N, C-alpha and C positions, 0 to 999 in steps of 0.2 A: 421126842428126844433126838430125832435124826437131824443131821446137818441139812440146811436148805440150799442145795446146789442149784445152779440154773437148770431148768427143765424145758427143752424146746418142744413145743406141741408138734412141730413139723416132723419130729423124729419118732413120735409115738406111732404105734400100729393103727391102721384104719380099722375101726370096729366093723365086724361083719354082722349084718342084720339078717334075720331069717327069711323075710319076704322081699329082699332087696330087688331081685330080678323082676318079680311080678310088678312091684311098685314102679320100677323105671320104665317097663314096657307100657304100663297104663299111662304114665306121665307123657311118654313120647307120643302116644295116639292123641292125647289132649293137645299137645303143642302143635302137632301137625294140622289138627282140625282148626285151631284157633289162628294159625299163622300160615294159611295156604299161600304157597308161592314165595314166602319170605325165608331167606337164608339165616339171618341172625338168631331168631329164637331156637331153631334146631341145633345150631352150633353151640349156643349157650347151654342147651340141654346136654350135649355131648361133653362139654367142659365139666359140668356137675357130675356127669357119670364117671369121668376120669378121675375126679376127686374122691369118689366113693369107692372106686375099684383099684386104684394104683397108689403106691407110695407118693409122698408129697412132691419130691423132686420130679418124678415122672408126670404127675398131674399138672404141675406148673409148665413143664416142657410142652405137653399136649395143648394146654390152654393157649400158650404163645403161638403154636402152629395154627390152631383154629383162628386166632385173632388175625394172623397174617393173611389167611385165606379171605377173611371178611374185609380186611383193610384194602386189598387190591381188587375187590369185586365191583362189578357194575352196579349192584344194588346200593352199595355204600356211596358211590358217586351220585347215584340218582337221588338218594335221600338227602345228601348234602345240598344238591341242586334245589330240591323241593324246599328245604329249609330257607335258603337264600331267596328263592323266588317269592315265598310268602311274604318276605320283608320288602322285596323290590316293588311288589304292587302297591305299597303305600304311597310310593311316589308316582301318582297318576298325572296324566296330561291328556288334553283333547286336541283335535286338529285345529280348533279355532284359537288355541293359544292359552287356554285356561290351564293352570296346573297347581299341584299340591303346595308349592312353596309360596304362591302368592294369594291363595284363597283361604279366608278364615271362616270356620264354622260358627253357626248360631248355637247358642245353648238350648238344650232340650230338657226343660224342667218337668214337662207334663206331655204325655202322648195319648194317642187313641188308636184302637184297632176296630175296623168295621168288618163284620162277618166272622162268626165263630165256628166255621167248618174245620176240617182237619188242619188247614194251613193257619187259619186265624188263632186256633187254640195253641199251637206251637209258638206263634209269634208273641201272644200274650205271656206265655210262660217265659219266653226269653227276656221280655221287657221287665217282668217282675223280678226275675233273677239278677237283672242289672240294676235293680233299685230305682227304676224310673216309674213314678206314679202314672196311672193310666186309666182311661175310660174304654170299656169294651162294649161295642154297640151291635145289636142285632135288629132284624126287621120286625119281628113280633115276639110276644112273651113266650110262646112255645119253643121257638128256636133259641131264645135267650136263656131259658132255664136248662135246656138240653146242653147248650154251650158251656154255661156256668158249671154244671155238674162235671163235665168232662174236663175243664180247665182246673177245677179244684183237685181232681183226681191226679192230674199231671203234676200239679204243684206239690201235693202231699208226697208224691214219689220223689220229686226233685229235692224236697226239704229233707227226706230221709237220708239222701246221699251226702247232704252237706253236713259240716261239723257241728254247727250251732243249732241244727234242726230247724223246726218251723219258725221259731222266734226270729231268726235271721231274715226270713223272707217276709213275715208280717203281712201275708196275703188276705187275711180275714178282715183287715182294716179298710173300710170304704174310702178312706182318704188316699189309700195306696192303689186300690183296685176297685173300680166302680162299674157295675154292670147296668146297662140301660137300653131302652128302645127309643130314646128322645134325642134327635140330632142336635138340639139346642144345647146339650150338655158339652158339645165340642167347641163352643165359641172361644174358650181361652187356652186351647191346647197349642203346643208349639210345633207338633208334628202328628199327621194322621197317616196310618198305614191301612190302605183298603185291601181286604183279602177275600172278596167275594169270587164266585166261580167265573171261569173265562168267558165272558160275554160282553162284547164291545158296547152294545146298547145300555146294558145295566151299569157298566163302569162309567160311562159318560153321564148318565143320569145322576149317579152318586157324586161325581166330581163337579158337576154343575151346581148341586145342592151345597157342596162343601165350600165352593168359592163364594157363596152368599153368606154362609154361617161363620166360617173360621176367620180369626183375625188376619189382617193383611199380611203379616210376616210368616204365617204358618206354612210349613212345608207339607205338600200333598204327595204322598207316595202310593204307588200301585204295585201290589205283589202279583205282577202278571208274568207268565212264563214265556209268552210269545207275542202278545198284542202290541200294536203300534203305540208308543209313548206319545208321539205328537198328536195322534188322533184323540187320545184320551185328554191331553192337555187343551185341545181346541174347545173343549166343553166348559172351560174355566175363564175367568177374567185375568189369571195370572200364570201364564204358561211357564214363566221363568222359575215358579215355585213347584213345578211338577217334575217328579223323577221316579224312575222304576227301582223298586227294591225287590228283587226276586229271591225269596228264600227257597231252600230246597227241603224236601219233605224227609223225615219229620223235622220241622223248623227249630225245635228247641235242642236238637241233637247235631244236625249237619252244620259244619263250621263255615261253609261257603255262603257268601252273600253277594249276588250279582247286582251291581248298581248301574242303572242305564240312564244316560243323559239323553234328552231330546234336543230338537234344534234350538229351543229357546231356554233350556235349563241353565240357571245361573251358576257360576263357579262356587258361590256361597252354598247353594243347594247341594252340590256335589260334595263339598267339604263337610257339610253337616251330615249327609248320609254316611260318609266314611267314618266320621267321628262316632256315629251311632254304632256302626259295625264294630268298632273297637270297643265301645262300652258293652256291647252284647257278646264280647270275646269271640267275634267272628272274623274271617278274613274277607274283607270287602274288596271287590274287583271292579274297577270302573270300565264299562264298555259302551260302545255306540249302540244306536237303535237300528235294528233290522229284524226280520221275522225269526223268532227263536233266539235272538241275541247271540250269546256264545255257547252257553251250556246246552241248551236244547237244540240249537242249530247244529252243533257237532254230533248230538245224539241221533238226530233224524237219519243221516246216511249210515251210521253204525247199526241202528236197529233194523234199518231197511235191508242191510247186507245179511243180517242174521236171519231175517224172514225169507230172502231169497235162498239161503242155504237149506231152509226147510223145504222150499219148493223143489230143490234139486235132489233131495233124498236124505237130508239130516233130520235130527229130532231136537226138540227144545232142550232136553236134558243133556244131550251131547254138546251142543253149542255152549250152554252155560258152564258145563264141567270144564271145557277147554279154556274158557276165559277166566274162570275162577282159579283153576290150577296156575294159570299165568300170573295171577295176583290181583285181579278184580275182586272187590268185596262181594259182588253179586252179578250174575250173568244178565244178559239183556232180557231174557224171557221171565226170569223170577222178578226182575226190576219192573217190568211192564205189569205183571200181576200185582205187585205191591203198589204201584202208582194208581192202577185202575186202567183198563183198556179203553173205558168209555171216554176218558179225558182226551186221548188222541183221536178217537172217533168223532167226538163233537168238533174238534179242531178241523178234521178232514172234511167233514160235512160243511162247515163254515167256509172252507176253501173251495168247495164244489168238486172235490175229488171223489166223493161217494155220496149215496143218498139221493133224495128226490131231485136236487139241482144238477145232477150229472146229465149232461146232454145224451139223448137217445142214440144208440149206435156206437157209443164209446167202447173200444175194445176192452175186455175184462182186465188185461194185464199191461195196459199202457195208459199214460197220462201225458199230454203235452209232448208226445214224441219220445217220452222217456219210459223205461221199464218200471212197472208198478206192480206190487202184489196186493190183491184184495183179501188176503187171508185174515189179517186182523179185523177188517170190516165184517167179514163173514162170522167170525167168532162173536163179535158184538151183536150181530143180528140174532144169534142163538142165545143172547142174554148172558154170555160168558165174559164178565168184566174183571176176572181175577180174584184176588182174596176176598173182596167184599161180597162176591156171590158164590164163593167156595169152588169155583171152576173158572179157568181161563186158559193159559197154555199148560197149566197143571191142574191137579185135583187137590183140594184142601179138605181137612177134617170137618170143617163147618164154615159158615159165613164169617169172614173176619179171621179165619184161621191162618197160621203162619207156616205150617208144615207142608211143603210142596211134595206131591208124589206124581210120578209120570202117569198120564191118563190114556188107557187103552182106547178110549172113545176118540181121542185126538189123533192117535197114530192111525186109526182106521179112516178118519176124516181126511187126513193128509193124503193117504193112498188113493182115496176116491177123487180128491182134488186133482192129483197128478194125472190120474187116468182121464178125467174130464177135459183136462187141457193138453193131453198128449205129451206130458213131460216124461222123459226117460229118467228113471231113478238111477243114481250112481253112488259109489262109495266115496265119501268126502273125508279126507284125513285131517288130523289136528292142525297140521301146518297151514292148510288152506283156510280153515275156519279162522285161525288166528290172524292170518295175513289179510284176509278180506275184511274183517271187522276192524282191525287196528288201522290198516292203511286208509280206510274210508274216514276214519276219525282224524288222522294226520292230514290227509289231503284237504278236508274241509277246514282244518285249522289254518292251513296255508292260504286258503281263499279268504278267510276272515281277516287274516294279517294284510293280505294284498289290498283288501278294501278299506283298511284303516279302521275297522270296527274295533279291533283291540290294539293297544299301542306298543305291545311287545310280546314275544313268545312266552315270557313268564306268566303274563296275564292268562294266556290260554291254558298253560300247564296247571 
């Protein structure tokens, strides 16, 4: 029976909740952990806190102040730059004059993936999610069954995240996803992605086979992280159809897809690979052919500086902490442990930097007149390959474990190493760690631009 006058919610009292303080403190810890180095999430939290603790007008005023801080911040500018850079890389060009506006992609109605190791599994998962029917091939039944199990597990997990569940992916249908050990099953696919481990002889053998079996228009892609695309293409009768598609691990999660053209790669092949990146909801970046391309080539000097810092007195956890607090998702040593130290070791052995092919009398800490650190090689010789062996730069709870804890064995090993090589230990501050790691990334980026391996700074970023 009361008259219904206007009631403004903003004028009502903010209710006091009994455990508000404890709840907010806990939330802040979570936000800081998930958004290391990022301003916006913390300020969003402060805006919510103001809403819970102050009258409406004061809360809105506070929110506006926080917004102004973010609006003029370097991070906002950087995020806007990244947003536009991701779109700019769609407009690719090569020094020979091929470019995005004049090259038309071929349709990919059916694809194939060779090799069901860590990378192959992730690539299969990405293709299934993009609704591209495919054939997954392994060398023998044992590896095929192991790979199939792992792929099915990944797809079950992905399906649970999707709204329509497993029906939308339809991965139990052999017309959509076929597992085989028979190369002849690839005779009618439009595109093949080879994802075997980094070994030139093995890759060339596979590409020689593919050029005999696949139809003439099929695109032959290699998921290599550093090997020469032209040398791989030389094993085929169609070098214009060969292209590098370097996925980053884990392949079904990471959004970057590095697309590497060789000397003979056709504009159509580049356009088709870019179209594939789009279908997989990845950011395709077209780059030239050199050792390590762009992603890994920039990574080498960055990780090398991090290792030099250990030689001079720092620790893996200190270096990682500084870079993660700066805003990197993962520091260089945790990253090496995740990827596997044996991957780089195999590559250095192939280059003759370590192992049996190293000439006798080579100084321990020098290669080709440049400073070199044998620390990662020494860890590998001890069987410390990272997460897969439960120890690398860190200690893990079990093989394949994810939780890194600092390892007293390693600290002791480092001090013995420094003594053996007569290195004076010194205190290294955060600023030096940050500058040496970041500047080595930036300098390598400029070298890549100068050589024309990337066509613009956005591609590197």
